[in-house]
N, C-alpha and C positions, 0 to 999 in steps of 0.2 A: 064369392067373387063380386057379386053385385053389391053386397053390403060394403065391401072395401071401397069400391068405386064411389058409392053414394057418400060414405063418410069422408073420403078424400075431397070430393068436390064441395061438400058442405063446409068442411073446415077451410078450404081455400076461399070460399065465398065470404066466410066470416072474417078472415084475415084481410081480404080486399076491402070489405066494408069498414073495417077498423081504420085502415089507412085513409080511405076516402073521408071518413068522418073527422079524423084528426086534421086532414088537409083543410076541410071547410072550417073547422073551429079556428085554426091558425089564421086563415084568411079573414074571417070575421073579426078576430081580435086585432089584426093589423088595420083593417078598415076603421074599427072603432077608435083605435089609438090615433089614426090620422085625423078623424073628425075631432077628437079631443084637442089635438095640437092646433088645429085650425081655430077652434073656439077660444083657446088660450091666447092666440095671437090677436084675435079680434077684440077680446076683452082688454088686452094690454094696449091696443091702439086706442080704444075708447078711454082708458084711464089717462093716457098721455094727452089726448085731446082735451079732456076736462081740465087737466093741470095746465 
């Protein structure tokens, strides 16, 4: 019975860690895309100023 409880809690912890990791990866990708879009607008503004 103890082995069942241990394996169940261990599997649940792995599943939770997987969801947390996926959430953080998605958030980091969103922040990185936001930074890239800001850099693109700044470079476009610089190009229009030069012209």
